[in-house]
PDB file of the backbone (N, CA, C, O) and the ligand in Angstrom, with CONECT records:
HET     ZN  A 101       1
ATOM      1  N   MET A   1       0.876  -1.188   0.003  1.00  0.00           N
ATOM      2  CA  MET A   1       0.090   0.020   0.009  1.00  0.00           C
ATOM      3  C   MET A   1       0.877   1.280   0.061  1.00  0.00           C
ATOM      4  O   MET A   1       1.699   1.499   0.951  1.00  0.00           O
ATOM      5  N   ALA A   2       0.603   2.137  -0.946  1.00  0.00           N
ATOM      6  CA  ALA A   2       1.383   3.279  -1.072  1.00  0.00           C
ATOM      7  C   ALA A   2       1.047   4.572  -0.130  1.00  0.00           C
ATOM      8  O   ALA A   2       1.728   5.597  -0.138  1.00  0.00           O
ATOM      9  N   ASP A   3      -0.004   4.384   0.608  1.00  0.00           N
ATOM     10  CA  ASP A   3      -0.422   5.478   1.505  1.00  0.00           C
ATOM     11  C   ASP A   3      -0.576   6.745   0.979  1.00  0.00           C
ATOM     12  O   ASP A   3      -0.255   7.774   1.573  1.00  0.00           O
ATOM     13  N   HIS A   4      -1.211   6.672  -0.465  1.00  0.00           N
ATOM     14  CA  HIS A   4      -1.159   7.969  -1.136  1.00  0.00           C
ATOM     15  C   HIS A   4      -2.526   8.032  -1.680  1.00  0.00           C
ATOM     16  O   HIS A   4      -2.974   7.065  -2.296  1.00  0.00           O
ATOM     17  N   CYS A   5      -3.283   9.196  -1.482  1.00  0.00           N
ATOM     18  CA  CYS A   5      -4.729   9.308  -1.828  1.00  0.00           C
ATOM     19  C   CYS A   5      -4.829   9.679  -3.270  1.00  0.00           C
ATOM     20  O   CYS A   5      -4.322  10.755  -3.587  1.00  0.00           O
ATOM     21  N   CYS A   6      -5.375   8.994  -4.149  1.00  0.00           N
ATOM     22  CA  CYS A   6      -5.384   9.435  -5.610  1.00  0.00           C
ATOM     23  C   CYS A   6      -6.449  10.362  -5.899  1.00  0.00           C
ATOM     24  O   CYS A   6      -6.673  10.634  -7.079  1.00  0.00           O
ATOM     25  N   PHE A   7      -7.221  10.950  -4.864  1.00  0.00           N
ATOM     26  CA  PHE A   7      -8.126  11.846  -5.081  1.00  0.00           C
ATOM     27  C   PHE A   7      -7.643  13.385  -4.882  1.00  0.00           C
ATOM     28  O   PHE A   7      -7.753  14.302  -5.696  1.00  0.00           O
ATOM     29  N   CYS A   8      -7.054  13.423  -3.519  1.00  0.00           N
ATOM     30  CA  CYS A   8      -6.516  14.775  -3.305  1.00  0.00           C
ATOM     31  C   CYS A   8      -5.100  14.856  -3.540  1.00  0.00           C
ATOM     32  O   CYS A   8      -4.488  15.906  -3.340  1.00  0.00           O
ATOM     33  N   ASP A   9      -4.513  13.748  -3.978  1.00  0.00           N
ATOM     34  CA  ASP A   9      -3.087  13.672  -4.306  1.00  0.00           C
ATOM     35  C   ASP A   9      -2.108  14.013  -3.186  1.00  0.00           C
ATOM     36  O   ASP A   9      -1.110  14.721  -3.318  1.00  0.00           O
ATOM     37  N   THR A  10      -2.477  13.484  -2.189  1.00  0.00           N
ATOM     38  CA  THR A  10      -1.448  13.799  -1.025  1.00  0.00           C
ATOM     39  C   THR A  10      -0.877  12.518  -0.390  1.00  0.00           C
ATOM     40  O   THR A  10      -1.552  11.492  -0.468  1.00  0.00           O
ATOM     41  N   ARG A  11       0.188  12.503   0.166  1.00  0.00           N
ATOM     42  CA  ARG A  11       0.658  11.345   0.854  1.00  0.00           C
ATOM     43  C   ARG A  11       0.207  11.211   2.113  1.00  0.00           C
ATOM     44  O   ARG A  11       0.141  12.278   2.725  1.00  0.00           O
ATOM     45  N   ARG A  12      -0.160  10.148   2.761  1.00  0.00           N
ATOM     46  CA  ARG A  12      -0.686   9.920   4.065  1.00  0.00           C
ATOM     47  C   ARG A  12       0.198   9.176   4.926  1.00  0.00           C
ATOM     48  O   ARG A  12       1.054   8.446   4.426  1.00  0.00           O
ATOM     49  N   PRO A  13       0.056   9.308   6.336  1.00  0.00           N
ATOM     50  CA  PRO A  13       0.959   8.554   7.237  1.00  0.00           C
ATOM     51  C   PRO A  13       0.527   7.118   6.898  1.00  0.00           C
ATOM     52  O   PRO A  13      -0.516   6.917   6.276  1.00  0.00           O
ATOM     53  N   MET A  14       1.355   6.088   7.321  1.00  0.00           N
ATOM     54  CA  MET A  14       1.076   4.721   7.082  1.00  0.00           C
ATOM     55  C   MET A  14      -0.333   4.310   7.679  1.00  0.00           C
ATOM     56  O   MET A  14      -0.706   4.637   8.806  1.00  0.00           O
ATOM     57  N   GLY A  15      -1.078   3.540   6.771  1.00  0.00           N
ATOM     58  CA  GLY A  15      -2.394   3.148   7.036  1.00  0.00           C
ATOM     59  C   GLY A  15      -3.496   4.286   7.034  1.00  0.00           C
ATOM     60  O   GLY A  15      -4.665   4.147   7.391  1.00  0.00           O
ATOM     61  N   GLY A  16      -2.898   5.433   6.564  1.00  0.00           N
ATOM     62  CA  GLY A  16      -3.896   6.460   6.453  1.00  0.00           C
ATOM     63  C   GLY A  16      -4.907   6.449   5.319  1.00  0.00           C
ATOM     64  O   GLY A  16      -5.835   7.240   5.149  1.00  0.00           O
ATOM     65  N   THR A  17      -4.554   5.399   4.572  1.00  0.00           N
ATOM     66  CA  THR A  17      -5.615   5.282   3.219  1.00  0.00           C
ATOM     67  C   THR A  17      -6.325   4.020   3.193  1.00  0.00           C
ATOM     68  O   THR A  17      -5.761   3.014   3.625  1.00  0.00           O
ATOM     69  N   ASN A  18      -7.375   3.972   2.782  1.00  0.00           N
ATOM     70  CA  ASN A  18      -8.158   2.545   2.205  1.00  0.00           C
ATOM     71  C   ASN A  18      -8.141   2.432   0.890  1.00  0.00           C
ATOM     72  O   ASN A  18      -8.197   3.413   0.148  1.00  0.00           O
ATOM     73  N   THR A  19      -8.059   1.196   0.472  1.00  0.00           N
ATOM     74  CA  THR A  19      -8.095   0.877  -0.899  1.00  0.00           C
ATOM     75  C   THR A  19      -9.261   0.000  -1.318  1.00  0.00           C
ATOM     76  O   THR A  19      -9.398  -1.180  -0.993  1.00  0.00           O
ATOM     77  N   LEU A  20     -10.141   0.758  -2.127  1.00  0.00           N
ATOM     78  CA  LEU A  20     -11.281   0.189  -2.612  1.00  0.00           C
ATOM     79  C   LEU A  20     -11.053  -0.610  -3.997  1.00  0.00           C
ATOM     80  O   LEU A  20     -10.585  -0.015  -4.968  1.00  0.00           O
ATOM     81  N   VAL A  21     -11.375  -1.888  -4.053  1.00  0.00           N
ATOM     82  CA  VAL A  21     -11.187  -2.620  -5.195  1.00  0.00           C
ATOM     83  C   VAL A  21     -12.520  -2.910  -5.972  1.00  0.00           C
ATOM     84  O   VAL A  21     -13.432  -3.576  -5.483  1.00  0.00           O
ATOM     85  N   LEU A  22     -12.551  -2.400  -7.116  1.00  0.00           N
ATOM     86  CA  LEU A  22     -13.779  -2.510  -7.720  1.00  0.00           C
ATOM     87  C   LEU A  22     -13.455  -3.006  -9.198  1.00  0.00           C
ATOM     88  O   LEU A  22     -13.103  -2.249 -10.102  1.00  0.00           O
ATOM     89  N   GLY A  23     -13.639  -4.520  -9.330  1.00  0.00           N
ATOM     90  CA  GLY A  23     -12.988  -5.050 -10.542  1.00  0.00           C
ATOM     91  C   GLY A  23     -11.648  -4.847 -10.844  1.00  0.00           C
ATOM     92  O   GLY A  23     -10.836  -5.293 -10.034  1.00  0.00           O
ATOM     93  N   SER A  24     -11.214  -4.241 -11.887  1.00  0.00           N
ATOM     94  CA  SER A  24      -9.838  -3.908 -12.017  1.00  0.00           C
ATOM     95  C   SER A  24      -9.436  -2.488 -11.608  1.00  0.00           C
ATOM     96  O   SER A  24      -8.291  -2.073 -11.792  1.00  0.00           O
ATOM     97  N   ASP A  25     -10.384  -1.769 -11.062  1.00  0.00           N
ATOM     98  CA  ASP A  25     -10.079  -0.337 -10.492  1.00  0.00           C
ATOM     99  C   ASP A  25      -9.650  -0.520  -9.056  1.00  0.00           C
ATOM    100  O   ASP A  25     -10.325  -1.139  -8.234  1.00  0.00           O
ATOM    101  N   TRP A  26      -8.478   0.059  -8.798  1.00  0.00           N
ATOM    102  CA  TRP A  26      -8.187   0.168  -7.569  1.00  0.00           C
ATOM    103  C   TRP A  26      -8.236   1.665  -7.044  1.00  0.00           C
ATOM    104  O   TRP A  26      -7.506   2.458  -7.638  1.00  0.00           O
ATOM    105  N   LEU A  27      -8.896   2.071  -6.155  1.00  0.00           N
ATOM    106  CA  LEU A  27      -9.121   3.421  -5.726  1.00  0.00           C
ATOM    107  C   LEU A  27      -8.604   3.575  -4.245  1.00  0.00           C
ATOM    108  O   LEU A  27      -9.139   3.014  -3.288  1.00  0.00           O
ATOM    109  N   GLU A  28      -7.537   4.373  -4.167  1.00  0.00           N
ATOM    110  CA  GLU A  28      -6.958   4.599  -2.943  1.00  0.00           C
ATOM    111  C   GLU A  28      -7.220   5.933  -2.452  1.00  0.00           C
ATOM    112  O   GLU A  28      -6.833   6.928  -3.064  1.00  0.00           O
ATOM    113  N   PHE A  29      -7.982   5.994  -1.170  1.00  0.00           N
ATOM    114  CA  PHE A  29      -8.402   7.183  -0.777  1.00  0.00           C
ATOM    115  C   PHE A  29      -8.306   7.436   0.640  1.00  0.00           C
ATOM    116  O   PHE A  29      -8.377   6.469   1.399  1.00  0.00           O
ATOM    117  N   CYS A  30      -8.138   8.722   1.153  1.00  0.00           N
ATOM    118  CA  CYS A  30      -7.887   9.149   2.624  1.00  0.00           C
ATOM    119  C   CYS A  30      -9.307   9.200   3.205  1.00  0.00           C
ATOM    120  O   CYS A  30     -10.330   9.093   2.529  1.00  0.00           O
ATOM    121  N   GLU A  31      -9.257   9.365   4.450  1.00  0.00           N
ATOM    122  CA  GLU A  31     -10.636   9.531   5.222  1.00  0.00           C
ATOM    123  C   GLU A  31     -11.548  10.614   4.644  1.00  0.00           C
ATOM    124  O   GLU A  31     -12.724  10.451   4.318  1.00  0.00           O
ATOM    125  N   PRO A  32     -10.803  11.800   4.559  1.00  0.00           N
ATOM    126  CA  PRO A  32     -11.803  13.002   4.213  1.00  0.00           C
ATOM    127  C   PRO A  32     -12.390  12.737   2.708  1.00  0.00           C
ATOM    128  O   PRO A  32     -13.571  12.974   2.453  1.00  0.00           O
ATOM    129  N   CYS A  33     -11.611  12.303   1.874  1.00  0.00           N
ATOM    130  CA  CYS A  33     -12.045  12.007   0.566  1.00  0.00           C
ATOM    131  C   CYS A  33     -13.041  10.903   0.593  1.00  0.00           C
ATOM    132  O   CYS A  33     -14.012  10.956  -0.161  1.00  0.00           O
ATOM    133  N   GLY A  34     -12.883   9.990   1.341  1.00  0.00           N
ATOM    134  CA  GLY A  34     -13.863   8.742   1.470  1.00  0.00           C
ATOM    135  C   GLY A  34     -15.245   9.165   1.950  1.00  0.00           C
ATOM    136  O   GLY A  34     -16.213   8.426   1.774  1.00  0.00           O
ATOM    137  N   ASN A  35     -15.349  10.377   2.571  1.00  0.00           N
ATOM    138  CA  ASN A  35     -16.563  10.885   3.116  1.00  0.00           C
ATOM    139  C   ASN A  35     -17.087  11.797   2.051  1.00  0.00           C
ATOM    140  O   ASN A  35     -18.287  12.074   2.026  1.00  0.00           O
ATOM    141  N   LYS A  36     -16.094  12.367   1.008  1.00  0.00           N
ATOM    142  CA  LYS A  36     -16.626  13.373   0.215  1.00  0.00           C
ATOM    143  C   LYS A  36     -16.835  12.988  -1.235  1.00  0.00           C
ATOM    144  O   LYS A  36     -17.742  13.505  -1.887  1.00  0.00           O
ATOM    145  N   GLU A  37     -16.041  12.120  -1.732  1.00  0.00           N
ATOM    146  CA  GLU A  37     -16.203  11.537  -3.145  1.00  0.00           C
ATOM    147  C   GLU A  37     -17.270  10.492  -3.079  1.00  0.00           C
ATOM    148  O   GLU A  37     -17.391   9.729  -2.121  1.00  0.00           O
ATOM    149  N   THR A  38     -18.049  10.486  -4.151  1.00  0.00           N
ATOM    150  CA  THR A  38     -18.998   9.565  -4.307  1.00  0.00           C
ATOM    151  C   THR A  38     -18.900   8.734  -5.613  1.00  0.00           C
ATOM    152  O   THR A  38     -18.285   9.100  -6.615  1.00  0.00           O
ATOM    153  N   LEU A  39     -19.669   7.425  -5.463  1.00  0.00           N
ATOM    154  CA  LEU A  39     -19.682   6.715  -6.713  1.00  0.00           C
ATOM    155  C   LEU A  39     -21.104   6.454  -6.918  1.00  0.00           C
ATOM    156  O   LEU A  39     -21.890   6.385  -5.972  1.00  0.00           O
ATOM    157  N   THR A  40     -21.472   6.296  -8.233  1.00  0.00           N
ATOM    158  CA  THR A  40     -22.780   6.046  -8.544  1.00  0.00           C
ATOM    159  C   THR A  40     -23.002   4.560  -9.153  1.00  0.00           C
ATOM    160  O   THR A  40     -22.364   4.278 -10.167  1.00  0.00           O
ATOM    161  N   ASN A  41     -23.755   3.724  -8.666  1.00  0.00           N
ATOM    162  CA  ASN A  41     -24.092   2.429  -9.103  1.00  0.00           C
ATOM    163  C   ASN A  41     -24.724   2.464 -10.450  1.00  0.00           C
ATOM    164  O   ASN A  41     -25.778   3.059 -10.671  1.00  0.00           O
ATOM    165  N   GLY A  42     -24.080   1.842 -11.292  1.00  0.00           N
ATOM    166  CA  GLY A  42     -24.490   1.909 -12.693  1.00  0.00           C
ATOM    167  C   GLY A  42     -25.916   1.281 -12.909  1.00  0.00           C
ATOM    168  O   GLY A  42     -26.740   1.674 -13.735  1.00  0.00           O
ATOM    169  N   GLU A  43     -26.058   0.282 -12.064  1.00  0.00           N
ATOM    170  CA  GLU A  43     -27.376  -0.596 -12.198  1.00  0.00           C
ATOM    171  C   GLU A  43     -28.514   0.136 -11.522  1.00  0.00           C
ATOM    172  O   GLU A  43     -29.571   0.364 -12.110  1.00  0.00           O
ATOM    173  N   THR A  44     -28.276   0.499 -10.276  1.00  0.00           N
ATOM    174  CA  THR A  44     -29.455   1.146  -9.545  1.00  0.00           C
ATOM    175  C   THR A  44     -29.437   2.712  -9.466  1.00  0.00           C
ATOM    176  O   THR A  44     -30.405   3.336  -9.033  1.00  0.00           O
ATOM    177  N   GLY A  45     -28.441   3.236  -9.846  1.00  0.00           N
ATOM    178  CA  GLY A  45     -28.346   4.820  -9.915  1.00  0.00           C
ATOM    179  C   GLY A  45     -28.185   5.368  -8.444  1.00  0.00           C
ATOM    180  O   GLY A  45     -28.328   6.561  -8.178  1.00  0.00           O
ATOM    181  N   GLU A  46     -27.865   4.367  -7.478  1.00  0.00           N
ATOM    182  CA  GLU A  46     -27.674   4.842  -6.122  1.00  0.00           C
ATOM    183  C   GLU A  46     -26.327   5.516  -5.961  1.00  0.00           C
ATOM    184  O   GLU A  46     -25.300   5.032  -6.437  1.00  0.00           O
ATOM    185  N   VAL A  47     -26.360   6.590  -5.309  1.00  0.00           N
ATOM    186  CA  VAL A  47     -25.142   7.195  -5.047  1.00  0.00           C
ATOM    187  C   VAL A  47     -24.513   6.984  -3.456  1.00  0.00           C
ATOM    188  O   VAL A  47     -25.203   7.250  -2.472  1.00  0.00           O
ATOM    189  N   LYS A  48     -23.367   6.564  -3.368  1.00  0.00           N
ATOM    190  CA  LYS A  48     -22.836   6.294  -2.160  1.00  0.00           C
ATOM    191  C   LYS A  48     -21.421   6.925  -2.174  1.00  0.00           C
ATOM    192  O   LYS A  48     -20.760   7.035  -3.207  1.00  0.00           O
ATOM    193  N   THR A  49     -21.016   7.320  -0.987  1.00  0.00           N
ATOM    194  CA  THR A  49     -19.563   7.827  -0.696  1.00  0.00           C
ATOM    195  C   THR A  49     -18.673   6.492  -0.719  1.00  0.00           C
ATOM    196  O   THR A  49     -19.047   5.358  -0.421  1.00  0.00           O
ATOM    197  N   LEU A  50     -17.423   6.898  -1.139  1.00  0.00           N
ATOM    198  CA  LEU A  50     -16.274   5.809  -1.188  1.00  0.00           C
ATOM    199  C   LEU A  50     -16.352   5.032   0.114  1.00  0.00           C
ATOM    200  O   LEU A  50     -16.336   3.801   0.087  1.00  0.00           O
ATOM    201  N   ALA A  51     -16.438   5.731   1.294  1.00  0.00           N
ATOM    202  CA  ALA A  51     -16.348   5.021   2.485  1.00  0.00           C
ATOM    203  C   ALA A  51     -17.406   4.085   2.746  1.00  0.00           C
ATOM    204  O   ALA A  51     -17.213   3.018   3.330  1.00  0.00           O
ATOM    205  N   GLU A  52     -18.663   4.521   2.266  1.00  0.00           N
ATOM    206  CA  GLU A  52     -19.912   3.592   2.347  1.00  0.00           C
ATOM    207  C   GLU A  52     -19.654   2.382   1.545  1.00  0.00           C
ATOM    208  O   GLU A  52     -19.797   1.259   2.030  1.00  0.00           O
ATOM    209  N   VAL A  53     -19.200   2.624   0.082  1.00  0.00           N
ATOM    210  CA  VAL A  53     -19.005   1.447  -0.677  1.00  0.00           C
ATOM    211  C   VAL A  53     -17.866   0.599  -0.029  1.00  0.00           C
ATOM    212  O   VAL A  53     -18.002  -0.624  -0.061  1.00  0.00           O
ATOM    213  N   PHE A  54     -16.837   1.096   0.513  1.00  0.00           N
ATOM    214  CA  PHE A  54     -15.788   0.252   0.978  1.00  0.00           C
ATOM    215  C   PHE A  54     -16.234  -0.611   2.021  1.00  0.00           C
ATOM    216  O   PHE A  54     -15.868  -1.784   2.096  1.00  0.00           O
ATOM    217  N   ASP A  55     -17.164   0.037   2.987  1.00  0.00           N
ATOM    218  CA  ASP A  55     -17.632  -0.753   4.095  1.00  0.00           C
ATOM    219  C   ASP A  55     -18.622  -1.956   3.593  1.00  0.00           C
ATOM    220  O   ASP A  55     -18.703  -3.047   4.158  1.00  0.00           O
ATOM    221  N   LEU A  56     -19.310  -1.590   2.512  1.00  0.00           N
ATOM    222  CA  LEU A  56     -20.135  -2.747   1.938  1.00  0.00           C
ATOM    223  C   LEU A  56     -19.290  -3.840   1.396  1.00  0.00           C
ATOM    224  O   LEU A  56     -19.533  -5.009   1.697  1.00  0.00           O
ATOM    225  N   VAL A  57     -18.298  -3.514   0.602  1.00  0.00           N
ATOM    226  CA  VAL A  57     -17.497  -4.368  -0.047  1.00  0.00           C
ATOM    227  C   VAL A  57     -16.680  -5.314   1.015  1.00  0.00           C
ATOM    228  O   VAL A  57     -16.325  -6.478   0.827  1.00  0.00           O
ATOM    229  N   ARG A  58     -16.511  -4.643   1.984  1.00  0.00           N
ATOM    230  CA  ARG A  58     -15.563  -5.397   3.131  1.00  0.00           C
ATOM    231  C   ARG A  58     -16.563  -6.425   3.861  1.00  0.00           C
ATOM    232  O   ARG A  58     -16.163  -7.529   4.229  1.00  0.00           O
ATOM    233  N   GLU A  59     -17.925  -5.981   4.052  1.00  0.00           N
ATOM    234  CA  GLU A  59     -18.919  -6.894   4.561  1.00  0.00           C
ATOM    235  C   GLU A  59     -19.198  -8.097   3.699  1.00  0.00           C
ATOM    236  O   GLU A  59     -19.318  -9.227   4.172  1.00  0.00           O
ATOM    237  N   GLU A  60     -19.300  -7.807   2.383  1.00  0.00           N
ATOM    238  CA  GLU A  60     -19.534  -9.048   1.441  1.00  0.00           C
ATOM    239  C   GLU A  60     -18.469  -9.975   1.409  1.00  0.00           C
ATOM    240  O   GLU A  60     -18.700 -11.184   1.397  1.00  0.00           O
ATOM    241  N   ARG A  61     -17.116  -9.433   1.392  1.00  0.00           N
ATOM    242  CA  ARG A  61     -16.101 -10.304   1.359  1.00  0.00           C
ATOM    243  C   ARG A  61     -16.155 -11.322   2.620  1.00  0.00           C
ATOM    244  O   ARG A  61     -16.012 -12.542   2.528  1.00  0.00           O
ATOM    245  N   LYS A  62     -16.404 -10.546   3.898  1.00  0.00           N
ATOM    246  CA  LYS A  62     -16.552 -11.376   5.229  1.00  0.00           C
ATOM    247  C   LYS A  62     -17.449 -12.440   5.109  1.00  0.00           C
ATOM    248  O   LYS A  62     -17.145 -13.545   5.559  1.00  0.00           O
ATOM    249  N   GLU A  63     -18.724 -12.200   4.449  1.00  0.00           N
ATOM    250  CA  GLU A  63     -19.668 -13.068   4.367  1.00  0.00           C
ATOM    251  C   GLU A  63     -19.170 -14.217   3.392  1.00  0.00           C
ATOM    252  O   GLU A  63     -19.438 -15.392   3.640  1.00  0.00           O
ATOM    253  N   GLU A  64     -18.475 -13.861   2.332  1.00  0.00           N
ATOM    254  CA  GLU A  64     -17.921 -14.924   1.501  1.00  0.00           C
ATOM    255  C   GLU A  64     -17.017 -15.990   2.156  1.00  0.00           C
ATOM    256  O   GLU A  64     -16.959 -17.173   1.817  1.00  0.00           O
ATOM    257  N   LEU A  65     -16.330 -15.401   3.131  1.00  0.00           N
ATOM    258  CA  LEU A  65     -15.537 -16.160   4.052  1.00  0.00           C
ATOM    259  C   LEU A  65     -16.166 -17.129   4.849  1.00  0.00           C
ATOM    260  O   LEU A  65     -15.732 -18.272   4.985  1.00  0.00           O
ATOM    261  N   ILE A  66     -17.333 -16.625   5.455  1.00  0.00           N
ATOM    262  CA  ILE A  66     -17.951 -17.403   6.390  1.00  0.00           C
ATOM    263  C   ILE A  66     -18.758 -18.566   5.662  1.00  0.00           C
ATOM    264  O   ILE A  66     -18.747 -19.706   6.127  1.00  0.00           O
ATOM    265  N   SER A  67     -19.438 -18.250   4.540  1.00  0.00           N
ATOM    266  CA  SER A  67     -20.295 -19.225   3.842  1.00  0.00           C
ATOM    267  C   SER A  67     -19.370 -20.191   3.177  1.00  0.00           C
ATOM    268  O   SER A  67     -18.283 -19.837   2.719  1.00  0.00           O
ATOM    269  N   PRO A  68     -19.807 -21.392   3.133  1.00  0.00           N
ATOM    270  CA  PRO A  68     -18.995 -22.494   2.292  1.00  0.00           C
ATOM    271  C   PRO A  68     -18.830 -22.384   0.965  1.00  0.00           C
ATOM    272  O   PRO A  68     -18.203 -23.245   0.347  1.00  0.00           O
TER     273      PRO A  68
HETATM  274 ZN    ZN A 101      -7.900  12.360  -0.239  1.00  0.00          ZN2+
END
């Protein structure tokens, strides 16, 4: 992890960024950008912040690990 936010283009302290993986896209973001930048779901038109999408993806991965 580079600890570099690709939205505000600043370097963050170690672990200061999260990386959201959507298919082949890797979006690295700091906390302020995670709450500011939004993504639109192409299927539902739902708009969520990066931080919200990051949490959803993390929850989904967790469920995948639990279920056989
Ligand atoms: Zn940022």
